[in-house]
N, C-alpha and C positions, 0 to 999 in steps of 0.2 A: 308443652309449650314455653319456652324461655322463658325463665322471670330477672335476667340479669346480663344483663349483655353493653360491653364499652360502645362509645360511640363511634369509636376508630374501627371495631371491630363490625358493626353495625354496617358501615360506611361502606366497608370492602364487600362484607357478606353483600350486601343489597348492590354494591353493582355490577359485582365481581355473576351475581347471578341473573342482571340485566341482562348484561351483554353476554352471556353467554344464550340466552334466550331471543337475542337480537333484537331488541326493542327499538325502535323507532323514536324520537322521542321529539325529534321536528313534524311527527305527522298528527293529521289534522284531527282532534278528537280523543287525544292521549289521554284515557285513561289512567291514576296512579296505583290505582287502588290494585285495579283488574290485572296490573303491568307485575305487580307485587306477586298477586296469587300466585298466577301463572306460573312467576319466573318460582316459586316457593323459596321462598324467603322469610327466614326465621324473624321474627321480631316481637318485641315487647309486648304485653299485657295492657289493653289502656289502664284498667284501676290501676296497676300496680305499678306503670314507667309515666305517670303524665309525662306527654307533653318531650320527651326523649327525641321522637321524629321528628316532628314540627318543629321544636327548639334546632336541632338541627340542619333543615331544607334551609327553615327562615332566618337561622340566625340569634335567633334569640327568646328567651317564655316570653308569650305573653302574659301581659298582669291578668290576674283577677277582675271581676267587675267591681267586688269590694272585699274590704278588710276590716272588720268588727274589730276591734281592742278594744279588752276591759279589764284595766285597772279595779283588782278589787282585793283591800287591805282587809283581810280576817281574823288580823291581829287583835281583836276586841270580842268585847259580848254578842257581835253580827258572826262571828264563825260560823255556826249552825245553817242560819241564815243566804250566807254566801255558799257554802258547801251544798245548799240544794239549788243553789242556781248555776252550782257547775255541769250540774248532772241534771237541770233543764234544756244548757244550753247542746249537752251529748245527748238528747235526742233530738236531735237539729241534725251538728257536728259540721263541719265544713265540707265545703263540694269543688267543684275545680272550677268555680264560680264567687265561692265566700269560701273568705277565710274568716274562721271566730282563730282569736289568740289570746291569752290570758295568765296575765301576771297575777299570781297570788299568795297571800303571805297566810302561814299562822304562826299561833306563840297557844303555851302550854294554858290553861283552865279553863276555856269552855268546853271544847267538845273532842271525844277521842275515836270518832268512827275511821273510814279507811285510813286505816296502820298509824291513826297520829300523831303522822309528820310534822314537825317544824320548818319552817324556816319562809323562804320565799323560790316559788320556783315558776317557769315559763312554762307554758304549754300550747298546744294545736290542740282545740277539740275537733276531736273526731266521736261519728257516732258510734254510739252506747247507751243498750238499754238496763242495763243495770242502776239503775237509782241510788246503792249502798256505798257507792264509791265511785271512782273518776276511773275510767278507762281510755281517757288521750293519753295521747303520747306524750310524757314530761321533755323539753327540748332544754330544758338549761334548768340547775339548784343554783339559784344565787346564795345560798346562807340568810344571816340574818339580815335580810337588807331593812332600811328605813321608809316602809310606805306612808313615812307622813313630812318626806323629804320631797319638794317637788322637783329637786334636780333628777331623783329616780323616777318618777313620773315619766317626765320629759325621757331620760334615756330609753325607757322601757316605747317610749310613743316613736322615737327612730329609728329604736332595732326591729318593732314592728313593719315598718312601713319599708326599710331595707330587708329585710328578711321577706315576707309576704306583700309586694306591692301589688296595687290594685290602681284603677280609674275611679276608687271612689275611697274615702275613708270613716268611721266612724268611729271616736273614740267614747267608752263610759269609763264615768267613776263610781265606785260601790264602796260602798263605805256610810259611816256618820255623814250630816250635813249639820251645816244651823244657822244658812244664811251668810251675812257676813259678817256679826261679829258671835263668837262662841257663850256671850250668854254674863250670868254674871258670878260667873267663880271671877276669883281673883287669884294673880294679876287679869284684869280683862286683857285677852286678845286679841288683832284681827280677824275677824271668824274667817271660817275654813270649812276643810274638806280631810277625805281621807286621814283618820284618828288611828293610830299607832300607838299602844296600850304599853308594847315595848322599850320606844324610845320615849313617851312620854309627847311627841310632833305631833304634830297635822300641817297641812298645806293650806295659809291662809289665802286671801282673797286675791294683793297681789301678785303670791308666790304663782298663783292658778294660773294669771293672766301670762308669767314671767314661761313657765311651761309648758302651753300653748303657743307662744311666740318661739318656742326653742324647739315645739318639734314640726312646726309647717303646719301648711292649711289643711285642713281636718274640715270634712265637710256637712259632719252632724256630730256637735257632741251632746251627751245625755249624764246626768251626775241620778245616777240608783243612789239615790240618797236624799235627805229632809230638806227642805226649806230654803232650795237653791234656786230657783226661779222669780228674781229680783234685778232691782236696775241696777244696782250695785255691782251686781256681781256680772250679769250680763253685759255690763259698758267696760268691763274689764277685760272681756277675751272678745269681745268683738272682731278685734281686725284680724284672727285667726282661724273663725268657723264660719260657716254658712246659717246653717241653722240649731238653736238652739233647747233640747231637752231636758224640763226640770218641774218640780215640785214648790207651789205656792206651799206646802203644812207639809207637814212630816209623812215620809211614809210609811205604811206596815212593813212589821219587822222582813213581811214577803220581796219587798220591793219590786220588783221586775220580772214578770210568767218570762224567762229567754224562752222556753221556745212557744209559745204563740205567739212573741214578739219577732223570732229569726225565722220559723217556718213559711211564714210570705215569703221573707224575704229569698230564702234557698230559692222557692221554687220561680219565683220571676227577678230574680238577678242583675236584670235590665232597670230595677225601680230608683226614680231620682231621690237625690237626696233632700229634695222636701216630702215627695211621696215616704221615706222612710224617716222623716221627722215624725211625721201623721201616722204611721204604721206605729211607733213605739208606743203613741199618746194612748192611740185606740187598743193596745195587745195592755195595754196597762189600767186604763180604764175599763176594758168590759170583762176583766178580770172579778177588779174590785165592786162593780156593778150586778157580775156574779153572787158576789158572796157578803149583797149587802153594805156596803162596807163603804162609810165616807171617806172622801179622797178629792185631791184638785192634782193637776198633770198639761202641762202647755207645751207647746211649740213656736219656739218666737223666731221672728227672720233676723237676720245679725246685720245683714244691713241698711236696717229700720232704725237699729236702734241709735242713732248720732242724732234724727229726726224727731226720738223720745227726747231727747233729753232739752232739744230746742223749744218745743211744743210745751215741755215742764216747766222750762223757763218761762216762756210766756204768760202760761197758766197763774204759776206762782205770784210772778211781777203782777199782773194785774188785782191778786186779790190782794195783796201788801201793797198796791197801792190806793184801791179799795176801803183800803182798813177794815177790811169784816174778819176782823183777830178771831172774834167770839163766834162767829161760826164757822171757821177752817177749824179753829179746836172743839166744836159740837162735832165738828162732821169727821174730824180724824177718830174720837174716840166711839165714835158710832161704827166708821167704820169695818165691817171683815177683815179680822184678825188673824194669829194664828199660834203655834205653838214659843214663839219670842213675840209676846205681846206686842210687842210694838211693829213687828213686821206686820204691813198689812197692805190691802190688793192697792192701787193705784184709782182704779177704774171707777170702784167705789167709793171712794174716796174726792174723786171730779164731779162723779153725780149727786152724792149730798151737798157739793159747795152750789154747782150748778142750779138744785134743787131750792136753793133757799139766798141764794142770792137776787141781791139791789139790784147788780151793775151789770149793764147791758157787755159790757166789755168781758167780764169774768164770765160768765153763759155763756160766750159765744168761742174764751179762750176756752172754759173748762169743757164744752163739746165737743171743737176740732181737738183736743187729747183724746177725751175719751173714741171717738169714730174712730183716729190712727190706731189707736189698742185694740179694739174689736176689728179693726180694718185692715189696716198695715203690717202690723209690731207681730198679733200675733194669730197665726194663721189656723192652730186650731185651738179647742180651751175646752179639756171637755172635768168634769165635776160632781160630783153628790153629797147631798148633805148627809150630815152626822147624827145618828139617830143619838149622841153620848152614851155612857157608861158610869160605872161606881164610879168613875175621879172625872168625868166630865160631863159638859153641860151638850145637851143636842148644838151645831152649828150648821149652819146656811152656807155651805159651799158655793151652792150653788150661786152667790151671788160674786162670786171671784171671778173676772174674767182671762186668767193668765199671767200676770205680771205684777209682784210686792214690790214694794220700797222701804226704807225704813223713816219709820215716824217717831223719834224720842219725843218720851214723855217729858225729858228734865232736859239738862246736857249732854249734849253729843256724845255718844263713844268713846271711849280710849282707841284712840287708830284710823276712827273713821276717816278723818281727815288724811289720810294717805291713799285713800279709794281714789284710781282716775275719775270715778263717777264726782265725789266733792271736791275733787278739785275743778272739770270742767263745771257742771252747773251753781244754782244758785238752791240747790233743793237743802245743800247744810245751814244757808241762811233764815230760807224759808222755816227750819226745824225751829232754830232760834230765836227768830220770830215769833213766833206758834205760840211758845214758853214763855217770853220776856212779858213780867206783870208791870 
């Protein structure tokens, strides 16, 4: 069987043989495959030369159904976990209808497996059952690029869409995450994802919005990272994506289980973006249910995020007009929160205010917000209560309904005013009001 054949040679060979066989192309019921077989034309093996014949006959290669793009910075203490993720992807591998491409970076200090290579590489993920090392094809060695630079995330996304065109795209950023802010370190910096210990950089929330805008429309955006599913983040990226998958709480180091996530997609590449978002939530949740570990995970509809702001404004305006500050503060302090203590679930907060309010307007506006979060905004939210451990108390994560927000216990964090959510909403004014004495 011929394994390599040029397009021109194929064309000449095929038509010469068909002509010699006196094939009548105008005849009714013409069967091209049968005619080729009868003419004994040597054609490439389909699995080795996918699309060459159809590309030539129909003018261009048909796009895949999906391209999954994974931006995975293992340039920190997550290196062993992220290398494991890549091997989980290889259990499934790309197919004719689903491309899985990854950009992954490594540095010294955390893991020396798989040849202990360093730098940033791009891979087409291919099926491979050796979980001790990657067997996929390396497409590019980019050297020591900064994976904490949003411009490099944008470059990866644009490259992947051009090199592996598809009808639909999912972008996953896999690394540390911290909600909208980094935390108590000095100086405090606007929150981010994709921490690169070599450069000391990370992608903050406004930069994440810029990167996605530059990449162009993405059907599903997922963060295999901690604390990312919150109003401040989803509002920043809402115009560049359709569905947003993330966790209100920290994720275990193991993060996504990529084989159970990607396997159903490869079996059913016609999966819609909404269905793939739900599949990401379910695969993650099923894994941690199976090992009895607490978690949160949800998928939100980006088209509904603008209404989230409208309903939130109406609710907080009503609470402030009713002068129910004591109630608001007690509800805030009692609401389920996460590893970043000032990150709290929006639904749980609204529920506590509604239950304690004496104002009919506050109750109505709060209930409208609650109904919207669990109805139109969050398409699927799953959680499991934590039993706690040596360093932590048990936590009732099932109070979480899929969307967190920043509830400052004092003054607003540095950089908060730079967020699109803060500029467009009255959430920052509400936070300041609650803390005024």
